[in-house]
Structure formats: C-alpha cells, structure tokens
PyMOL Python script that loads the backbone (N, CA, C, O; Angstrom):
from pymol import cmd

cmd.read_pdbstr("""\
ATOM      1  N   MET A   1       0.842  -1.179   0.000  1.00  0.00           N
ATOM      2  CA  MET A   1       0.000   0.000   0.000  1.00  0.00           C
ATOM      3  C   MET A   1       0.890   1.246   0.000  1.00  0.00           C
ATOM      4  O   MET A   1       1.851   1.330   0.765  1.00  0.00           O
ATOM      5  N   VAL A   2       0.568   2.189  -0.845  1.00  0.00           N
ATOM      6  CA  VAL A   2       1.338   3.415  -0.966  1.00  0.00           C
ATOM      7  C   VAL A   2       0.607   4.526  -0.212  1.00  0.00           C
ATOM      8  O   VAL A   2      -0.595   4.721  -0.392  1.00  0.00           O
ATOM      9  N   TRP A   3       1.339   5.246   0.627  1.00  0.00           N
ATOM     10  CA  TRP A   3       0.727   6.281   1.454  1.00  0.00           C
ATOM     11  C   TRP A   3       0.864   7.669   0.856  1.00  0.00           C
ATOM     12  O   TRP A   3       0.623   8.658   1.548  1.00  0.00           O
ATOM     13  N   PHE A   4       1.238   7.769  -0.386  1.00  0.00           N
ATOM     14  CA  PHE A   4       1.303   9.047  -1.066  1.00  0.00           C
ATOM     15  C   PHE A   4       0.744   8.880  -2.467  1.00  0.00           C
ATOM     16  O   PHE A   4       0.745   7.779  -3.017  1.00  0.00           O
ATOM     17  N   GLU A   5       0.269   9.967  -3.040  1.00  0.00           N
ATOM     18  CA  GLU A   5      -0.314   9.904  -4.369  1.00  0.00           C
ATOM     19  C   GLU A   5       0.783   9.648  -5.403  1.00  0.00           C
ATOM     20  O   GLU A   5       1.834  10.288  -5.377  1.00  0.00           O
ATOM     21  N   VAL A   6       0.530   8.713  -6.306  1.00  0.00           N
ATOM     22  CA  VAL A   6       1.523   8.314  -7.294  1.00  0.00           C
ATOM     23  C   VAL A   6       1.217   8.986  -8.629  1.00  0.00           C
ATOM     24  O   VAL A   6       0.100   8.902  -9.138  1.00  0.00           O
ATOM     25  N   ASN A   7       2.223   9.651  -9.187  1.00  0.00           N
ATOM     26  CA  ASN A   7       2.113  10.260 -10.496  1.00  0.00           C
ATOM     27  C   ASN A   7       2.385   9.179 -11.541  1.00  0.00           C
ATOM     28  O   ASN A   7       3.456   8.573 -11.519  1.00  0.00           O
ATOM     29  N   PRO A   8       1.449   8.919 -12.455  1.00  0.00           N
ATOM     30  CA  PRO A   8       1.656   7.863 -13.454  1.00  0.00           C
ATOM     31  C   PRO A   8       2.915   8.052 -14.294  1.00  0.00           C
ATOM     32  O   PRO A   8       3.449   7.071 -14.813  1.00  0.00           O
ATOM     33  N   ALA A   9       3.403   9.277 -14.444  1.00  0.00           N
ATOM     34  CA  ALA A   9       4.621   9.526 -15.227  1.00  0.00           C
ATOM     35  C   ALA A   9       5.871   9.054 -14.493  1.00  0.00           C
ATOM     36  O   ALA A   9       6.943   8.994 -15.094  1.00  0.00           O
ATOM     37  N   LYS A  10       5.763   8.724 -13.224  1.00  0.00           N
ATOM     38  CA  LYS A  10       6.925   8.360 -12.418  1.00  0.00           C
ATOM     39  C   LYS A  10       7.193   6.859 -12.378  1.00  0.00           C
ATOM     40  O   LYS A  10       8.219   6.456 -11.830  1.00  0.00           O
ATOM     41  N   TYR A  11       6.340   6.025 -12.918  1.00  0.00           N
ATOM     42  CA  TYR A  11       6.631   4.595 -12.941  1.00  0.00           C
ATOM     43  C   TYR A  11       6.508   4.062 -14.364  1.00  0.00           C
ATOM     44  O   TYR A  11       5.838   4.653 -15.210  1.00  0.00           O
ATOM     45  N   LYS A  12       7.169   2.933 -14.608  1.00  0.00           N
ATOM     46  CA  LYS A  12       7.257   2.389 -15.958  1.00  0.00           C
ATOM     47  C   LYS A  12       6.929   0.904 -15.964  1.00  0.00           C
ATOM     48  O   LYS A  12       7.389   0.157 -15.101  1.00  0.00           O
ATOM     49  N   GLY A  13       6.151   0.486 -16.918  1.00  0.00           N
ATOM     50  CA  GLY A  13       5.939  -0.926 -17.211  1.00  0.00           C
ATOM     51  C   GLY A  13       5.304  -1.753 -16.115  1.00  0.00           C
ATOM     52  O   GLY A  13       4.786  -1.226 -15.130  1.00  0.00           O
ATOM     53  N   LEU A  14       5.355  -3.056 -16.306  1.00  0.00           N
ATOM     54  CA  LEU A  14       4.726  -3.992 -15.378  1.00  0.00           C
ATOM     55  C   LEU A  14       5.505  -4.180 -14.091  1.00  0.00           C
ATOM     56  O   LEU A  14       4.931  -4.569 -13.074  1.00  0.00           O
ATOM     57  N   VAL A  15       6.793  -3.913 -14.115  1.00  0.00           N
ATOM     58  CA  VAL A  15       7.626  -4.166 -12.948  1.00  0.00           C
ATOM     59  C   VAL A  15       7.395  -3.114 -11.875  1.00  0.00           C
ATOM     60  O   VAL A  15       7.786  -3.317 -10.725  1.00  0.00           O
ATOM     61  N   ARG A  16       6.795  -2.041 -12.209  1.00  0.00           N
ATOM     62  CA  ARG A  16       6.521  -0.942 -11.279  1.00  0.00           C
ATOM     63  C   ARG A  16       7.816  -0.292 -10.802  1.00  0.00           C
ATOM     64  O   ARG A  16       8.218  -0.441  -9.648  1.00  0.00           O
ATOM     65  N   VAL A  17       8.443   0.413 -11.693  1.00  0.00           N
ATOM     66  CA  VAL A  17       9.614   1.209 -11.351  1.00  0.00           C
ATOM     67  C   VAL A  17       9.144   2.641 -11.219  1.00  0.00           C
ATOM     68  O   VAL A  17       8.492   3.173 -12.117  1.00  0.00           O
ATOM     69  N   MET A  18       9.473   3.264 -10.103  1.00  0.00           N
ATOM     70  CA  MET A  18       8.994   4.605  -9.827  1.00  0.00           C
ATOM     71  C   MET A  18      10.146   5.453  -9.313  1.00  0.00           C
ATOM     72  O   MET A  18      10.958   4.977  -8.520  1.00  0.00           O
ATOM     73  N   GLU A  19      10.226   6.692  -9.752  1.00  0.00           N
ATOM     74  CA  GLU A  19      11.247   7.595  -9.246  1.00  0.00           C
ATOM     75  C   GLU A  19      10.646   8.428  -8.126  1.00  0.00           C
ATOM     76  O   GLU A  19       9.611   9.071  -8.304  1.00  0.00           O
ATOM     77  N   PHE A  20      11.303   8.413  -6.971  1.00  0.00           N
ATOM     78  CA  PHE A  20      10.843   9.187  -5.825  1.00  0.00           C
ATOM     79  C   PHE A  20      12.040   9.917  -5.230  1.00  0.00           C
ATOM     80  O   PHE A  20      12.975   9.283  -4.741  1.00  0.00           O
ATOM     81  N   LEU A  21      12.016  11.235  -5.268  1.00  0.00           N
ATOM     82  CA  LEU A  21      13.111  12.074  -4.782  1.00  0.00           C
ATOM     83  C   LEU A  21      14.446  11.694  -5.416  1.00  0.00           C
ATOM     84  O   LEU A  21      15.482  11.712  -4.751  1.00  0.00           O
ATOM     85  N   GLY A  22      14.417  11.351  -6.702  1.00  0.00           N
ATOM     86  CA  GLY A  22      15.633  11.032  -7.429  1.00  0.00           C
ATOM     87  C   GLY A  22      16.102   9.599  -7.290  1.00  0.00           C
ATOM     88  O   GLY A  22      17.076   9.212  -7.936  1.00  0.00           O
ATOM     89  N   VAL A  23      15.443   8.800  -6.472  1.00  0.00           N
ATOM     90  CA  VAL A  23      15.820   7.396  -6.275  1.00  0.00           C
ATOM     91  C   VAL A  23      14.810   6.530  -7.022  1.00  0.00           C
ATOM     92  O   VAL A  23      13.601   6.729  -6.898  1.00  0.00           O
ATOM     93  N   LEU A  24      15.313   5.567  -7.799  1.00  0.00           N
ATOM     94  CA  LEU A  24      14.433   4.652  -8.515  1.00  0.00           C
ATOM     95  C   LEU A  24      14.018   3.527  -7.579  1.00  0.00           C
ATOM     96  O   LEU A  24      14.864   2.798  -7.061  1.00  0.00           O
ATOM     97  N   LEU A  25      12.721   3.389  -7.363  1.00  0.00           N
ATOM     98  CA  LEU A  25      12.179   2.338  -6.504  1.00  0.00           C
ATOM     99  C   LEU A  25      11.532   1.293  -7.395  1.00  0.00           C
ATOM    100  O   LEU A  25      10.759   1.634  -8.290  1.00  0.00           O
ATOM    101  N   SER A  26      11.837   0.027  -7.160  1.00  0.00           N
ATOM    102  CA  SER A  26      11.324  -1.042  -7.998  1.00  0.00           C
ATOM    103  C   SER A  26      10.771  -2.161  -7.134  1.00  0.00           C
ATOM    104  O   SER A  26      11.389  -2.577  -6.154  1.00  0.00           O
ATOM    105  N   THR A  27       9.602  -2.637  -7.512  1.00  0.00           N
ATOM    106  CA  THR A  27       9.042  -3.820  -6.863  1.00  0.00           C
ATOM    107  C   THR A  27       8.914  -4.898  -7.922  1.00  0.00           C
ATOM    108  O   THR A  27       8.164  -4.745  -8.886  1.00  0.00           O
ATOM    109  N   ASP A  28       9.632  -5.967  -7.746  1.00  0.00           N
ATOM    110  CA  ASP A  28       9.630  -7.076  -8.684  1.00  0.00           C
ATOM    111  C   ASP A  28       9.280  -8.327  -7.893  1.00  0.00           C
ATOM    112  O   ASP A  28      10.144  -8.940  -7.266  1.00  0.00           O
ATOM    113  N   GLY A  29       8.019  -8.697  -7.927  1.00  0.00           N
ATOM    114  CA  GLY A  29       7.576  -9.844  -7.128  1.00  0.00           C
ATOM    115  C   GLY A  29       7.637  -9.499  -5.655  1.00  0.00           C
ATOM    116  O   GLY A  29       6.987  -8.555  -5.204  1.00  0.00           O
ATOM    117  N   GLU A  30       8.419 -10.264  -4.903  1.00  0.00           N
ATOM    118  CA  GLU A  30       8.540 -10.025  -3.467  1.00  0.00           C
ATOM    119  C   GLU A  30       9.723  -9.139  -3.125  1.00  0.00           C
ATOM    120  O   GLU A  30       9.908  -8.789  -1.959  1.00  0.00           O
ATOM    121  N   ARG A  31      10.540  -8.763  -4.125  1.00  0.00           N
ATOM    122  CA  ARG A  31      11.726  -7.947  -3.870  1.00  0.00           C
ATOM    123  C   ARG A  31      11.410  -6.468  -4.036  1.00  0.00           C
ATOM    124  O   ARG A  31      10.611  -6.076  -4.886  1.00  0.00           O
ATOM    125  N   PHE A  32      12.046  -5.669  -3.219  1.00  0.00           N
ATOM    126  CA  PHE A  32      11.961  -4.212  -3.321  1.00  0.00           C
ATOM    127  C   PHE A  32      13.386  -3.701  -3.424  1.00  0.00           C
ATOM    128  O   PHE A  32      14.220  -4.023  -2.578  1.00  0.00           O
ATOM    129  N   THR A  33      13.677  -2.907  -4.449  1.00  0.00           N
ATOM    130  CA  THR A  33      15.024  -2.381  -4.611  1.00  0.00           C
ATOM    131  C   THR A  33      15.001  -0.872  -4.779  1.00  0.00           C
ATOM    132  O   THR A  33      14.018  -0.296  -5.245  1.00  0.00           O
ATOM    133  N   ALA A  34      16.087  -0.253  -4.397  1.00  0.00           N
ATOM    134  CA  ALA A  34      16.285   1.182  -4.593  1.00  0.00           C
ATOM    135  C   ALA A  34      17.601   1.339  -5.347  1.00  0.00           C
ATOM    136  O   ALA A  34      18.590   0.678  -5.030  1.00  0.00           O
ATOM    137  N   SER A  35      17.605   2.219  -6.348  1.00  0.00           N
ATOM    138  CA  SER A  35      18.811   2.409  -7.150  1.00  0.00           C
ATOM    139  C   SER A  35      18.856   3.848  -7.660  1.00  0.00           C
ATOM    140  O   SER A  35      17.929   4.630  -7.454  1.00  0.00           O
ATOM    141  N   ILE A  36      19.959   4.171  -8.330  1.00  0.00           N
ATOM    142  CA  ILE A  36      20.079   5.482  -8.962  1.00  0.00           C
ATOM    143  C   ILE A  36      20.099   5.277 -10.470  1.00  0.00           C
ATOM    144  O   ILE A  36      20.385   4.182 -10.954  1.00  0.00           O
ATOM    145  N   ASP A  37      19.793   6.337 -11.205  1.00  0.00           N
ATOM    146  CA  ASP A  37      19.708   6.222 -12.659  1.00  0.00           C
ATOM    147  C   ASP A  37      21.097   6.175 -13.308  1.00  0.00           C
ATOM    148  O   ASP A  37      22.112   6.433 -12.661  1.00  0.00           O
ATOM    149  N   GLU A  38      21.112   5.841 -14.599  1.00  0.00           N
ATOM    150  CA  GLU A  38      22.370   5.680 -15.342  1.00  0.00           C
ATOM    151  C   GLU A  38      23.194   6.965 -15.363  1.00  0.00           C
ATOM    152  O   GLU A  38      24.421   6.906 -15.275  1.00  0.00           O
ATOM    153  N   GLU A  39      22.549   8.114 -15.478  1.00  0.00           N
ATOM    154  CA  GLU A  39      23.273   9.389 -15.540  1.00  0.00           C
ATOM    155  C   GLU A  39      24.048   9.638 -14.245  1.00  0.00           C
ATOM    156  O   GLU A  39      25.205  10.055 -14.286  1.00  0.00           O
ATOM    157  N   ARG A  40      23.421   9.388 -13.108  1.00  0.00           N
ATOM    158  CA  ARG A  40      24.118   9.569 -11.832  1.00  0.00           C
ATOM    159  C   ARG A  40      25.238   8.551 -11.663  1.00  0.00           C
ATOM    160  O   ARG A  40      26.290   8.876 -11.113  1.00  0.00           O
ATOM    161  N   MET A  41      25.027   7.326 -12.130  1.00  0.00           N
ATOM    162  CA  MET A  41      26.098   6.331 -12.049  1.00  0.00           C
ATOM    163  C   MET A  41      27.294   6.765 -12.894  1.00  0.00           C
ATOM    164  O   MET A  41      28.443   6.577 -12.494  1.00  0.00           O
ATOM    165  N   ARG A  42      27.025   7.340 -14.052  1.00  0.00           N
ATOM    166  CA  ARG A  42      28.111   7.835 -14.895  1.00  0.00           C
ATOM    167  C   ARG A  42      28.861   8.953 -14.189  1.00  0.00           C
ATOM    168  O   ARG A  42      30.090   9.000 -14.229  1.00  0.00           O
ATOM    169  N   GLN A  43      28.125   9.856 -13.538  1.00  0.00           N
ATOM    170  CA  GLN A  43      28.765  10.943 -12.796  1.00  0.00           C
ATOM    171  C   GLN A  43      29.641  10.401 -11.668  1.00  0.00           C
ATOM    172  O   GLN A  43      30.740  10.905 -11.438  1.00  0.00           O
ATOM    173  N   VAL A  44      29.160   9.382 -10.968  1.00  0.00           N
ATOM    174  CA  VAL A  44      29.933   8.792  -9.866  1.00  0.00           C
ATOM    175  C   VAL A  44      31.223   8.173 -10.397  1.00  0.00           C
ATOM    176  O   VAL A  44      32.252   8.225  -9.724  1.00  0.00           O
ATOM    177  N   ARG A  45      31.184   7.591 -11.590  1.00  0.00           N
ATOM    178  CA  ARG A  45      32.394   7.006 -12.181  1.00  0.00           C
ATOM    179  C   ARG A  45      33.351   8.074 -12.690  1.00  0.00           C
ATOM    180  O   ARG A  45      34.559   7.958 -12.486  1.00  0.00           O
ATOM    181  N   ASP A  46      32.834   9.120 -13.352  1.00  0.00           N
ATOM    182  CA  ASP A  46      33.686  10.090 -14.040  1.00  0.00           C
ATOM    183  C   ASP A  46      34.208  11.215 -13.153  1.00  0.00           C
ATOM    184  O   ASP A  46      35.351  11.641 -13.320  1.00  0.00           O
ATOM    185  N   THR A  47      33.412  11.701 -12.228  1.00  0.00           N
ATOM    186  CA  THR A  47      33.792  12.865 -11.435  1.00  0.00           C
ATOM    187  C   THR A  47      35.046  12.638 -10.590  1.00  0.00           C
ATOM    188  O   THR A  47      35.907  13.517 -10.576  1.00  0.00           O
ATOM    189  N   PRO A  48      35.203  11.517  -9.886  1.00  0.00           N
ATOM    190  CA  PRO A  48      36.449  11.334  -9.113  1.00  0.00           C
ATOM    191  C   PRO A  48      37.703  11.372  -9.988  1.00  0.00           C
ATOM    192  O   PRO A  48      38.751  11.848  -9.552  1.00  0.00           O
ATOM    193  N   ARG A  49      37.598  10.874 -11.212  1.00  0.00           N
ATOM    194  CA  ARG A  49      38.739  10.935 -12.125  1.00  0.00           C
ATOM    195  C   ARG A  49      39.110  12.382 -12.434  1.00  0.00           C
ATOM    196  O   ARG A  49      40.288  12.736 -12.464  1.00  0.00           O
ATOM    197  N   GLU A  50      38.092  13.218 -12.666  1.00  0.00           N
ATOM    198  CA  GLU A  50      38.328  14.625 -12.958  1.00  0.00           C
ATOM    199  C   GLU A  50      38.948  15.335 -11.751  1.00  0.00           C
ATOM    200  O   GLU A  50      39.859  16.151 -11.900  1.00  0.00           O
ATOM    201  N   VAL A  51      38.449  15.018 -10.567  1.00  0.00           N
ATOM    202  CA  VAL A  51      38.957  15.645  -9.348  1.00  0.00           C
ATOM    203  C   VAL A  51      40.405  15.222  -9.099  1.00  0.00           C
ATOM    204  O   VAL A  51      41.227  16.042  -8.691  1.00  0.00           O
ATOM    205  N   ALA A  52      40.719  13.961  -9.338  1.00  0.00           N
ATOM    206  CA  ALA A  52      42.074  13.457  -9.102  1.00  0.00           C
ATOM    207  C   ALA A  52      43.068  13.922 -10.163  1.00  0.00           C
ATOM    208  O   ALA A  52      44.277  13.864  -9.941  1.00  0.00           O
ATOM    209  N   ALA A  53      42.576  14.380 -11.306  1.00  0.00           N
ATOM    210  CA  ALA A  53      43.452  14.737 -12.423  1.00  0.00           C
ATOM    211  C   ALA A  53      44.256  16.012 -12.176  1.00  0.00           C
ATOM    212  O   ALA A  53      45.299  16.206 -12.800  1.00  0.00           O
ATOM    213  N   GLY A  54      43.800  16.872 -11.290  1.00  0.00           N
ATOM    214  CA  GLY A  54      44.544  18.105 -11.058  1.00  0.00           C
ATOM    215  C   GLY A  54      43.792  19.036 -10.134  1.00  0.00           C
ATOM    216  O   GLY A  54      42.830  18.633  -9.481  1.00  0.00           O
ATOM    217  N   PRO A  55      44.234  20.288 -10.079  1.00  0.00           N
ATOM    218  CA  PRO A  55      43.586  21.257  -9.191  1.00  0.00           C
ATOM    219  C   PRO A  55      42.092  21.413  -9.513  1.00  0.00           C
ATOM    220  O   PRO A  55      41.697  21.502 -10.676  1.00  0.00           O
ATOM    221  N   VAL A  56      41.290  21.443  -8.471  1.00  0.00           N
ATOM    222  CA  VAL A  56      39.842  21.536  -8.629  1.00  0.00           C
ATOM    223  C   VAL A  56      39.320  22.599  -7.677  1.00  0.00           C
ATOM    224  O   VAL A  56      39.793  22.731  -6.549  1.00  0.00           O
ATOM    225  N   ARG A  57      38.346  23.348  -8.148  1.00  0.00           N
ATOM    226  CA  ARG A  57      37.734  24.372  -7.300  1.00  0.00           C
ATOM    227  C   ARG A  57      36.944  23.731  -6.159  1.00  0.00           C
ATOM    228  O   ARG A  57      36.465  22.602  -6.260  1.00  0.00           O
ATOM    229  N   LYS A  58      36.828  24.482  -5.086  1.00  0.00           N
ATOM    230  CA  LYS A  58      36.102  24.001  -3.905  1.00  0.00           C
ATOM    231  C   LYS A  58      34.672  23.603  -4.266  1.00  0.00           C
ATOM    232  O   LYS A  58      34.161  22.600  -3.767  1.00  0.00           O
ATOM    233  N   GLN A  59      34.028  24.381  -5.127  1.00  0.00           N
ATOM    234  CA  GLN A  59      32.647  24.097  -5.511  1.00  0.00           C
ATOM    235  C   GLN A  59      32.528  22.723  -6.183  1.00  0.00           C
ATOM    236  O   GLN A  59      31.553  22.005  -5.965  1.00  0.00           O
ATOM    237  N   ARG A  60      33.518  22.365  -6.997  1.00  0.00           N
ATOM    238  CA  ARG A  60      33.498  21.062  -7.679  1.00  0.00           C
ATOM    239  C   ARG A  60      33.630  19.930  -6.664  1.00  0.00           C
ATOM    240  O   ARG A  60      32.947  18.913  -6.786  1.00  0.00           O
ATOM    241  N   ARG A  61      34.500  20.090  -5.665  1.00  0.00           N
ATOM    242  CA  ARG A  61      34.636  19.071  -4.610  1.00  0.00           C
ATOM    243  C   ARG A  61      33.347  18.943  -3.807  1.00  0.00           C
ATOM    244  O   ARG A  61      32.926  17.836  -3.471  1.00  0.00           O
ATOM    245  N   GLU A  62      32.721  20.081  -3.500  1.00  0.00           N
ATOM    246  CA  GLU A  62      31.462  20.048  -2.752  1.00  0.00           C
ATOM    247  C   GLU A  62      30.366  19.355  -3.549  1.00  0.00           C
ATOM    248  O   GLU A  62      29.551  18.625  -2.985  1.00  0.00           O
ATOM    249  N   ARG A  63      30.346  19.583  -4.855  1.00  0.00           N
ATOM    250  CA  ARG A  63      29.361  18.927  -5.707  1.00  0.00           C
ATOM    251  C   ARG A  63      29.569  17.411  -5.703  1.00  0.00           C
ATOM    252  O   ARG A  63      28.603  16.649  -5.664  1.00  0.00           O
ATOM    253  N   LEU A  64      30.828  16.979  -5.744  1.00  0.00           N
ATOM    254  CA  LEU A  64      31.135  15.548  -5.689  1.00  0.00           C
ATOM    255  C   LEU A  64      30.675  14.951  -4.356  1.00  0.00           C
ATOM    256  O   LEU A  64      30.073  13.877  -4.337  1.00  0.00           O
ATOM    257  N   LEU A  65      30.950  15.635  -3.248  1.00  0.00           N
ATOM    258  CA  LEU A  65      30.500  15.130  -1.938  1.00  0.00           C
ATOM    259  C   LEU A  65      28.977  15.042  -1.872  1.00  0.00           C
ATOM    260  O   LEU A  65      28.438  14.089  -1.310  1.00  0.00           O
ATOM    261  N   GLY A  66      28.288  16.017  -2.434  1.00  0.00           N
ATOM    262  CA  GLY A  66      26.824  15.980  -2.464  1.00  0.00           C
ATOM    263  C   GLY A  66      26.311  14.792  -3.263  1.00  0.00           C
ATOM    264  O   GLY A  66      25.367  14.121  -2.847  1.00  0.00           O
ATOM    265  N   LEU A  67      26.929  14.532  -4.407  1.00  0.00           N
ATOM    266  CA  LEU A  67      26.540  13.392  -5.236  1.00  0.00           C
ATOM    267  C   LEU A  67      26.773  12.077  -4.491  1.00  0.00           C
ATOM    268  O   LEU A  67      25.917  11.193  -4.503  1.00  0.00           O
ATOM    269  N   LEU A  68      27.928  11.951  -3.845  1.00  0.00           N
ATOM    270  CA  LEU A  68      28.227  10.726  -3.092  1.00  0.00           C
ATOM    271  C   LEU A  68      27.279  10.553  -1.913  1.00  0.00           C
ATOM    272  O   LEU A  68      26.873   9.432  -1.605  1.00  0.00           O
ATOM    273  N   ALA A  69      26.926  11.645  -1.254  1.00  0.00           N
ATOM    274  CA  ALA A  69      25.967  11.564  -0.141  1.00  0.00           C
ATOM    275  C   ALA A  69      24.614  11.099  -0.649  1.00  0.00           C
ATOM    276  O   ALA A  69      23.956  10.279  -0.007  1.00  0.00           O
ATOM    277  N   PHE A  70      24.189  11.619  -1.807  1.00  0.00           N
ATOM    278  CA  PHE A  70      22.914  11.192  -2.391  1.00  0.00           C
ATOM    279  C   PHE A  70      22.959   9.702  -2.722  1.00  0.00           C
ATOM    280  O   PHE A  70      22.031   8.962  -2.396  1.00  0.00           O
ATOM    281  N   CYS A  71      24.027   9.267  -3.362  1.00  0.00           N
ATOM    282  CA  CYS A  71      24.146   7.863  -3.774  1.00  0.00           C
ATOM    283  C   CYS A  71      24.249   6.917  -2.584  1.00  0.00           C
ATOM    284  O   CYS A  71      23.855   5.755  -2.682  1.00  0.00           O
ATOM    285  N   SER A  72      24.774   7.402  -1.462  1.00  0.00           N
ATOM    286  CA  SER A  72      24.925   6.534  -0.296  1.00  0.00           C
ATOM    287  C   SER A  72      23.575   6.085   0.260  1.00  0.00           C
ATOM    288  O   SER A  72      23.522   5.157   1.068  1.00  0.00           O
ATOM    289  N   GLN A  73      22.480   6.731  -0.161  1.00  0.00           N
ATOM    290  CA  GLN A  73      21.145   6.311   0.274  1.00  0.00           C
ATOM    291  C   GLN A  73      20.787   4.923  -0.238  1.00  0.00           C
ATOM    292  O   GLN A  73      20.033   4.196   0.411  1.00  0.00           O
ATOM    293  N   VAL A  74      21.318   4.554  -1.390  1.00  0.00           N
ATOM    294  CA  VAL A  74      20.909   3.297  -2.006  1.00  0.00           C
ATOM    295  C   VAL A  74      21.963   2.197  -1.892  1.00  0.00           C
ATOM    296  O   VAL A  74      21.760   1.099  -2.409  1.00  0.00           O
ATOM    297  N   VAL A  75      23.083   2.473  -1.224  1.00  0.00           N
ATOM    298  CA  VAL A  75      24.111   1.458  -1.021  1.00  0.00           C
ATOM    299  C   VAL A  75      23.963   0.956   0.412  1.00  0.00           C
ATOM    300  O   VAL A  75      24.166   1.711   1.363  1.00  0.00           O
ATOM    301  N   TRP A  76      23.612  -0.304   0.561  1.00  0.00           N
ATOM    302  CA  TRP A  76      23.344  -0.859   1.885  1.00  0.00           C
ATOM    303  C   TRP A  76      24.569  -0.724   2.783  1.00  0.00           C
ATOM    304  O   TRP A  76      25.681  -1.092   2.403  1.00  0.00           O
ATOM    305  N   GLY A  77      24.345  -0.197   3.964  1.00  0.00           N
ATOM    306  CA  GLY A  77      25.399  -0.093   4.960  1.00  0.00           C
ATOM    307  C   GLY A  77      26.414   1.012   4.717  1.00  0.00           C
ATOM    308  O   GLY A  77      27.448   1.056   5.383  1.00  0.00           O
ATOM    309  N   SER A  78      26.140   1.895   3.785  1.00  0.00           N
ATOM    310  CA  SER A  78      27.145   2.926   3.499  1.00  0.00           C
ATOM    311  C   SER A  78      26.886   4.180   4.325  1.00  0.00           C
ATOM    312  O   SER A  78      25.744   4.547   4.604  1.00  0.00           O
ATOM    313  N   LEU A  79      27.958   4.805   4.695  1.00  0.00           N
ATOM    314  CA  LEU A  79      27.930   6.095   5.384  1.00  0.00           C
ATOM    315  C   LEU A  79      28.958   6.991   4.708  1.00  0.00           C
ATOM    316  O   LEU A  79      29.985   6.513   4.226  1.00  0.00           O
ATOM    317  N   LEU A  80      28.684   8.271   4.673  1.00  0.00           N
ATOM    318  CA  LEU A  80      29.626   9.185   4.053  1.00  0.00           C
ATOM    319  C   LEU A  80      30.346   9.946   5.169  1.00  0.00           C
ATOM    320  O   LEU A  80      29.723  10.696   5.921  1.00  0.00           O
ATOM    321  N   TYR A  81      31.647   9.748   5.266  1.00  0.00           N
ATOM    322  CA  TYR A  81      32.450  10.444   6.240  1.00  0.00           C
ATOM    323  C   TYR A  81      33.165  11.592   5.546  1.00  0.00           C
ATOM    324  O   TYR A  81      33.860  11.370   4.555  1.00  0.00           O
ATOM    325  N   THR A  82      33.011  12.805   6.039  1.00  0.00           N
ATOM    326  CA  THR A  82      33.551  13.974   5.337  1.00  0.00           C
ATOM    327  C   THR A  82      34.754  14.589   6.024  1.00  0.00           C
ATOM    328  O   THR A  82      35.136  15.708   5.679  1.00  0.00           O
ATOM    329  N   ARG A  83      35.354  13.924   6.958  1.00  0.00           N
ATOM    330  CA  ARG A  83      36.533  14.486   7.628  1.00  0.00           C
ATOM    331  C   ARG A  83      37.749  14.409   6.755  1.00  0.00           C
ATOM    332  O   ARG A  83      38.829  14.836   7.162  1.00  0.00           O
TER     333      ARG A  83
END
""", "prot")
cmd.dss("prot")
cmd.show_as("cartoon", "prot")
cmd.util.cbc("prot")
cmd.orient("prot")
C-alpha cells in the first residue's frame, strides 16, 4: 500500500519502477530495490577521475561530496564520512 499519491509519469511498465526524490524504486515480485539512474552512475564514475586529475575548485569538490551523499542512500550499509 502506498501512502502518497503516485504520479503515473513516475513509474514504468509492469515491474513498477517509480522515481521518488531522485531514487528509482522497484518492486519485482517479493523484492523491493532502490537504485540510482544511469546518468548519476556515470557521474559517480567520471567525477572522481576529474577531481584526481589536477587542481579543482572548492565548488566542484562540494558537488562531488553531495553526489556521493545522495548515492549513499541506495548502497546498503554505506555512510559518508567527510573528515
């Protein structure tokens, strides 16, 4: 049972994939999964390479930390330490 109104544009096909606050939620039979979209996965792969390649502005580092914090929502047992 869903306790919020569902926008039909937010889910796809029979598997019931729905985007909620940027996280893809999927119910496939008895399994429930949360994931991020392909574009964010590409950013997670490419951005650290750019940051490691040379001098980077503070804003770019902060953007990377924000992206990693967002992605840590869907990785079981992950925490983001910023020290």
